[in-house]
GUTOR-948492 format. One record per residue (C-alpha): chain; x, y, z. Coordinates in steps of 0.02 Angstrom, whole numbers. Layout:
BEGIN
NODE pake      X      Y      Z
NODE    A      X      Y      Z
...
***
This chain:
BEGIN
NODE pake      X      Y      Z
NODE    A   -213   1917   -848
NODE    A   -340   1975   -703
NODE    A   -312   2154   -602
NODE    A   -261   2131   -421
NODE    A   -302   2244   -261
NODE    A   -249   2159    -70
NODE    A   -131   2176     69
NODE    A     37   2118     89
NODE    A    102   2083    250
NODE    A    280   2107    301
NODE    A    348   2052    474
NODE    A    448   2214    550
NODE    A    564   2193    694
NODE    A    509   2333    824
NODE    A    590   2386   1004
NODE    A    467   2388   1157
NODE    A    474   2489   1300
NODE    A    595   2357   1380
NODE    A    709   2347   1246
NODE    A    652   2183   1206
NODE    A    620   2168    997
NODE    A    494   2083    935
NODE    A    414   2039    778
NODE    A    252   2132    696
NODE    A    147   2127    548
NODE    A    129   2280    441
NODE    A    -14   2287    321
NODE    A      7   2371    135
NODE    A   -116   2387      7
NODE    A    -33   2354   -187
NODE    A   -122   2376   -342
NODE    A    -60   2248   -491
NODE    A    -83   2079   -597
NODE    A   -123   1889   -574
NODE    A      1   1824   -696
NODE    A    -27   1657   -660
NODE    A   -200   1587   -590
NODE    A   -191   1383   -543
NODE    A   -306   1303   -431
NODE    A   -333   1127   -394
NODE    A   -442   1031   -293
NODE    A   -383    874   -177
NODE    A   -474    753    -94
NODE    A   -475    757     84
NODE    A   -525    669    235
NODE    A   -684    796    239
NODE    A   -848    793    120
NODE    A   -765    941      8
NODE    A   -621    947    -76
NODE    A   -490   1035    -25
NODE    A   -421   1193   -140
NODE    A   -236   1198   -198
NODE    A   -154   1340   -259
NODE    A      5   1414   -365
NODE    A     -6   1587   -416
NODE    A    119   1724   -469
NODE    A     55   1902   -425
NODE    A    157   2063   -519
NODE    A    129   2223   -405
NODE    A    166   2383   -433
NODE    A    306   2415   -302
NODE    A    332   2583   -211
NODE    A    501   2624   -122
NODE    A    452   2543     43
NODE    A    415   2364    -61
NODE    A    587   2363   -137
NODE    A    674   2401     27
NODE    A    591   2278    131
NODE    A    538   2133     -1
NODE    A    645   2024     95
NODE    A    523   2032    240
NODE    A    340   2024    140
NODE    A    282   1842    232
NODE    A    102   1838    147
NODE    A    -27   1922     21
NODE    A   -222   1912     51
NODE    A   -300   1826   -118
NODE    A   -477   1745   -110
NODE    A   -509   1838     83
NODE    A   -369   1719    138
NODE    A   -174   1742    201
NODE    A    -57   1662     71
NODE    A    119   1628    116
NODE    A    252   1706    -16
NODE    A    361   1570    -63
NODE    A    459   1683   -180
NODE    A    512   1884   -248
NODE    A    586   1928   -388
NODE    A    619   2086   -441
NODE    A    579   2168   -606
NODE    A    591   2329   -588
NODE    A    451   2437   -563
NODE    A    362   2270   -494
NODE    A    405   2141   -387
NODE    A    351   1963   -459
NODE    A    271   1862   -308
NODE    A    246   1669   -303
NODE    A    127   1591   -185
NODE    A     57   1423   -131
NODE    A    -20   1308    -29
NODE    A   -201   1242     16
NODE    A   -343   1319     98
NODE    A   -484   1171    156
NODE    A   -661   1199    109
NODE    A   -744   1358    204
NODE    A   -905   1264    248
NODE    A   -780   1145    311
NODE    A   -709   1262    424
NODE    A   -878   1299    502
NODE    A   -925   1136    519
NODE    A   -762   1107    639
NODE    A   -813   1259    735
NODE    A  -1006   1187    750
NODE    A   -929   1027    806
NODE    A   -812   1110    924
NODE    A   -973   1205    995
NODE    A  -1072   1018   1017
NODE    A   -910    941   1082
NODE    A   -903    779    943
NODE    A   -781    729    814
NODE    A   -784    822    647
NODE    A   -827    660    562
NODE    A   -850    487    564
NODE    A  -1013    400    662
NODE    A   -990    488    821
NODE    A  -1010    667    749
NODE    A  -1184    731    774
NODE    A  -1167    895    667
NODE    A  -1266    867    515
NODE    A  -1255    977    351
NODE    A  -1422    960    243
NODE    A  -1457    782    288
NODE    A  -1583    680    208
NODE    A  -1745    640    304
NODE    A  -1686    467    286
NODE    A  -1530    516    417
NODE    A  -1564    460    596
NODE    A  -1491    581    713
NODE    A  -1407    547    880
NODE    A  -1435    698    989
NODE    A  -1386    809   1073
NODE    A  -1361    881    869
NODE    A  -1319   1021    783
NODE    A  -1419   1032    583
NODE    A  -1338   1176    472
NODE    A  -1401   1212    289
NODE    A  -1351   1349    169
NODE    A  -1495   1494    162
NODE    A  -1406   1639     50
NODE    A  -1260   1703    -52
NODE    A  -1288   1893     -4
NODE    A  -1193   2007   -113
NODE    A  -1186   2203    -88
NODE    A  -1112   2314   -222
NODE    A  -1048   2462   -128
NODE    A  -1003   2649   -212
NODE    A   -819   2614   -180
NODE    A   -821   2473   -314
NODE    A   -829   2321   -229
NODE    A   -929   2171   -191
NODE    A   -963   2095    -48
NODE    A   -992   1897    -29
NODE    A  -1075   1831    120
NODE    A  -1155   1641    159
NODE    A  -1278   1641    272
NODE    A  -1321   1464    373
NODE    A  -1476   1420    471
NODE    A  -1397   1325    617
NODE    A  -1533   1219    718
NODE    A  -1484   1135    887
NODE    A  -1591    996    941
NODE    A  -1586    920   1106
NODE    A  -1707    850   1248
NODE    A  -1631    963   1380
NODE    A  -1695   1164   1354
NODE    A  -1556   1203   1469
NODE    A  -1424   1144   1365
NODE    A  -1249   1228   1344
NODE    A  -1224   1213   1161
NODE    A  -1357   1341   1144
NODE    A  -1254   1461   1237
NODE    A  -1093   1410   1140
NODE    A  -1193   1445    974
NODE    A  -1251   1598   1028
NODE    A  -1082   1656   1059
NODE    A  -1008   1637    896
NODE    A   -972   1808    789
NODE    A  -1098   1874    679
NODE    A  -1244   1729    763
NODE    A  -1396   1790    775
NODE    A  -1544   1688    877
NODE    A  -1717   1677    752
NODE    A  -1827   1576    828
NODE    A  -1866   1436    964
NODE    A  -1999   1300    934
NODE    A  -2023   1096   1001
NODE    A  -2051    948    901
NODE    A  -2049    767    944
NODE    A  -2011    825   1131
NODE    A  -1868    885   1082
NODE    A  -1807   1080   1083
NODE    A  -1748   1179    912
NODE    A  -1657   1321    944
NODE    A  -1642   1415    751
NODE    A  -1485   1534    720
NODE    A  -1436   1634    566
NODE    A  -1235   1625    564
NODE    A  -1149   1731    421
NODE    A   -979   1653    393
NODE    A   -846   1696    260
NODE    A   -848   1875    174
NODE    A   -756   1926     33
NODE    A   -711   2084    -32
NODE    A   -685   2071   -231
NODE    A   -612   2237   -319
NODE    A   -709   2297   -479
NODE    A   -582   2387   -570
NODE    A   -690   2467   -715
NODE    A   -852   2520   -587
NODE    A   -784   2695   -571
NODE    A   -659   2702   -710
NODE    A   -765   2819   -812
NODE    A   -792   3013   -864
NODE    A   -903   3106   -769
NODE    A  -1091   3156   -870
NODE    A  -1180   3306   -792
NODE    A  -1395   3304   -818
NODE    A  -1432   3135   -899
NODE    A  -1592   3096   -942
NODE    A  -1680   3030   -817
NODE    A  -1554   3090   -668
NODE    A  -1608   3283   -663
NODE    A  -1704   3222   -488
NODE    A  -1797   3336   -370
NODE    A  -1899   3338   -218
NODE    A  -2056   3423   -172
NODE    A  -2221   3411    -92
NODE    A  -2280   3345     70
NODE    A  -2430   3229    121
NODE    A  -2493   3084    212
NODE    A  -2439   3152    374
NODE    A  -2470   3052    527
NODE    A  -2467   3069    699
NODE    A  -2404   2957    838
NODE    A  -2442   3000   1022
NODE    A  -2304   2915   1153
NODE    A  -2394   2780   1251
NODE    A  -2315   2690   1404
NODE    A  -2156   2606   1404
NODE    A  -2102   2725   1226
NODE    A  -2202   2642   1105
NODE    A  -2301   2746    971
NODE    A  -2445   2621    950
NODE    A  -2592   2725    890
NODE    A  -2584   2837    736
NODE    A  -2697   2962    682
NODE    A  -2704   3036    520
NODE    A  -2657   3220    491
NODE    A  -2769   3313    367
NODE    A  -2724   3471    308
NODE    A  -2545   3443    318
NODE    A  -2471   3596    224
NODE    A  -2275   3584    268
NODE    A  -2155   3512    361
NODE    A  -1978   3617    403
NODE    A  -1836   3495    443
NODE    A  -1706   3604    551
NODE    A  -1559   3492    614
NODE    A  -1434   3601    719
NODE    A  -1261   3572    821
NODE    A  -1123   3466    723
NODE    A  -1020   3618    736
NODE    A   -844   3583    751
NODE    A   -737   3664    885
NODE    A   -557   3681    839
NODE    A   -407   3606    945
NODE    A   -226   3682    927
NODE    A    -53   3602    975
NODE    A    109   3633    914
NODE    A     72   3788    847
NODE    A    -39   3706    690
NODE    A   -219   3656    689
NODE    A   -223   3480    778
NODE    A   -399   3425    755
NODE    A   -579   3463    778
NODE    A   -702   3418    907
NODE    A   -895   3397    844
NODE    A  -1032   3482    937
NODE    A  -1175   3328    968
NODE    A  -1311   3346    823
NODE    A  -1498   3405    856
NODE    A  -1657   3388    778
NODE    A  -1797   3500    766
NODE    A  -1923   3575    625
NODE    A  -2098   3641    615
NODE    A  -2283   3577    559
NODE    A  -2372   3704    452
NODE    A  -2545   3624    452
NODE    A  -2735   3721    420
NODE    A  -2795   3599    568
NODE    A  -2723   3460    674
NODE    A  -2808   3263    734
NODE    A  -2883   3294    910
NODE    A  -2787   3164    965
NODE    A  -2629   3294    959
NODE    A  -2726   3400   1081
NODE    A  -2631   3339   1233
NODE    A  -2453   3332   1124
NODE    A  -2505   3537   1092
NODE    A  -2529   3565   1299
NODE    A  -2703   3546   1295
NODE    A  -2823   3432   1392
NODE    A  -2972   3372   1356
NODE    A  -3098   3409   1506
NODE    A  -3253   3363   1430
NODE    A  -3328   3341   1258
NODE    A  -3263   3488   1143
NODE    A  -3190   3570   1307
NODE    A  -3005   3593   1317
NODE    A  -2903   3669   1471
NODE    A  -2720   3729   1404
NODE    A  -2546   3753   1483
NODE    A  -2548   3577   1521
NODE    A  -2412   3460   1510
NODE    A  -2359   3418   1339
NODE    A  -2366   3255   1272
NODE    A  -2223   3190   1153
NODE    A  -2257   3115    987
NODE    A  -2200   3024    839
NODE    A  -2217   3085    652
NODE    A  -2235   2996    478
NODE    A  -2248   3105    325
NODE    A  -2194   3082    130
NODE    A  -2113   3190     18
NODE    A  -2124   3179   -179
NODE    A  -1975   3119   -280
NODE    A  -1994   3185   -461
NODE    A  -1861   3182   -630
NODE    A  -1863   3269   -802
NODE    A  -1931   3100   -858
NODE    A  -2087   3036   -749
NODE    A  -2117   3207   -665
NODE    A  -2207   3186   -493
NODE    A  -2231   2992   -516
NODE    A  -2043   2934   -489
NODE    A  -2038   2889   -325
NODE    A  -2059   2965   -133
NODE    A  -1960   2976      4
NODE    A  -2062   2919    174
NODE    A  -2003   3020    341
NODE    A  -2014   2936    504
NODE    A  -1985   3062    669
NODE    A  -1936   3018    843
NODE    A  -1968   3091   1011
NODE    A  -2045   3248    962
NODE    A  -2092   3374   1082
NODE    A  -2222   3531   1018
NODE    A  -2170   3705   1078
NODE    A  -2316   3826   1099
NODE    A  -2349   3921    955
NODE    A  -2448   4081    908
NODE    A  -2601   4082    810
NODE    A  -2695   4238    729
NODE    A  -2873   4270    715
NODE    A  -2932   4403    604
NODE    A  -3100   4457    525
NODE    A  -3172   4392    364
NODE    A  -3154   4515    219
NODE    A  -3173   4517     48
NODE    A  -3013   4419     29
NODE    A  -3036   4273    176
NODE    A  -2912   4153    197
NODE    A  -2892   4006    309
NODE    A  -2804   3998    463
NODE    A  -2636   3937    422
NODE    A  -2557   3840    591
NODE    A  -2371   3813    636
NODE    A  -2291   3701    770
NODE    A  -2108   3697    812
NODE    A  -2045   3546    875
NODE    A  -1875   3476    950
NODE    A  -1831   3273    940
NODE    A  -1751   3164   1100
NODE    A  -1654   3033    979
NODE    A  -1717   2866    998
NODE    A  -1577   2695   1066
NODE    A  -1524   2578    904
NODE    A  -1478   2432    994
NODE    A  -1460   2323    826
NODE    A  -1275   2335    747
NODE    A  -1273   2377    569
NODE    A  -1110   2305    474
NODE    A  -1050   2253    663
NODE    A  -1040   2432    714
NODE    A  -1161   2530    838
NODE    A  -1250   2680    774
NODE    A  -1295   2821    877
NODE    A  -1463   2875    951
NODE    A  -1581   2947    816
NODE    A  -1732   3045    805
NODE    A  -1746   3035    595
NODE    A  -1765   2871    470
NODE    A  -1783   2911    311
NODE    A  -1818   2804    153
NODE    A  -1814   2817    -28
NODE    A  -1947   2712   -126
NODE    A  -1826   2713   -284
NODE    A  -1696   2601   -171
NODE    A  -1779   2530    -50
NODE    A  -1860   2332    -82
NODE    A  -2031   2368   -127
NODE    A  -2089   2223    -21
NODE    A  -1990   2275    129
NODE    A  -2076   2448    108
NODE    A  -2233   2380    102
NODE    A  -2224   2292    256
NODE    A  -2179   2430    353
NODE    A  -2321   2555    283
NODE    A  -2443   2417    331
NODE    A  -2371   2443    507
NODE    A  -2365   2638    485
NODE    A  -2560   2653    410
NODE    A  -2631   2506    462
NODE    A  -2747   2377    386
NODE    A  -2921   2335    343
NODE    A  -3000   2168    408
NODE    A  -3029   2056    273
NODE    A  -3215   2031    325
NODE    A  -3313   2080    445
NODE    A  -3317   1948    548
NODE    A  -3114   1921    558
NODE    A  -3009   2008    655
NODE    A  -2857   2022    551
NODE    A  -2839   2209    538
NODE    A  -2684   2285    596
NODE    A  -2686   2463    695
NODE    A  -2573   2590    626
NODE    A  -2419   2627    766
NODE    A  -2244   2700    735
NODE    A  -2115   2549    746
NODE    A  -1971   2584    839
NODE    A  -1789   2619    742
NODE    A  -1743   2427    790
NODE    A  -1882   2348    724
NODE    A  -1870   2441    550
NODE    A  -1692   2389    541
NODE    A  -1747   2212    565
NODE    A  -1892   2218    437
NODE    A  -1780   2309    295
NODE    A  -1636   2189    328
NODE    A  -1740   2021    341
NODE    A  -1698   1897    189
***
């Protein structure tokens, strides 16, 4: 017997403003058990079989379920809505029986691609090919698609999300065909690249198709334990500072090492609630916009930071102050430690965008019997940078800071990002394969971190 958690749909009649009654679906989630799980693959018209199921679920019913079990129409299971054919009351539970079949999910994508191409979904006239062997002679225009990956996301909620990603290639001699637009308009479709081969245009897309949530029942059902060995974490230090003066177009196309960096203080502000009252109660909180600012402390600054500090070099070594201040980006690392590996446990990488430094005070004093180096500091405010990339289907707010935890981020992707941030020497004196240090914008960073 396996555990179950999912939604049940009720057909509920509601009265509209005009007095007309109409049926609506109300979804409520329930816990329970799968007490019978039978499935059988049946041969259909497609290349793959259809799935036929006949299952029973025992759910813990609430008062609403008891009063409205006659209105239950479907239960969500395996990512699909299944019609409820019978309900049996066994207090405090309800026994639900479902029967039906579901078409192979890849064939569902196949039919959508055939619709986009405008061809039959089977037979010799079908021009949509799934992972065709090299011996197949294709007719054009055509679509070729293949399964690329089966992604698994483990969330803190104790759920696993399974997502199949397909590579979909539109092939045609006509570079302006409507098929490309049809594929680009499909949900979760993302354009990957374009190339030509044998005088044919190839448009390659990536499409995520089918997401299923599986509840891990035992993931969070454990007693809390404090201060376990290896989990006593701390953060300290600051090093590897780089400043990136902004260039034309809002890009940070060149970076410079910041030697003598002794401290960076992050000072977020805003995000303060403003209470709204109605009906003699606290109705809601309106949150103010969040700001990000900070302070840089160092014993020196790179020459390239002079323009960011309001100075302009008018001759070698001669600077005019009180000039326009240039925006800049900043990157630095902090150390992550624990009780086992000490300061070697890992690090955090911080990227800050849209910085604008304020005038700062410098105090000079005579050399005495206890000499000290002058410590410089610069306060800065930021202007958040737009993020156009959708993350899990949602648009993020503009941001001024990105943070990376080396103990959690994929090491290969982090190394690729750091090569961009810090640059790379050419492999030889006569080669041109070096990389200039620059600060990539958030959209590029997201693309690097989410690439397969």
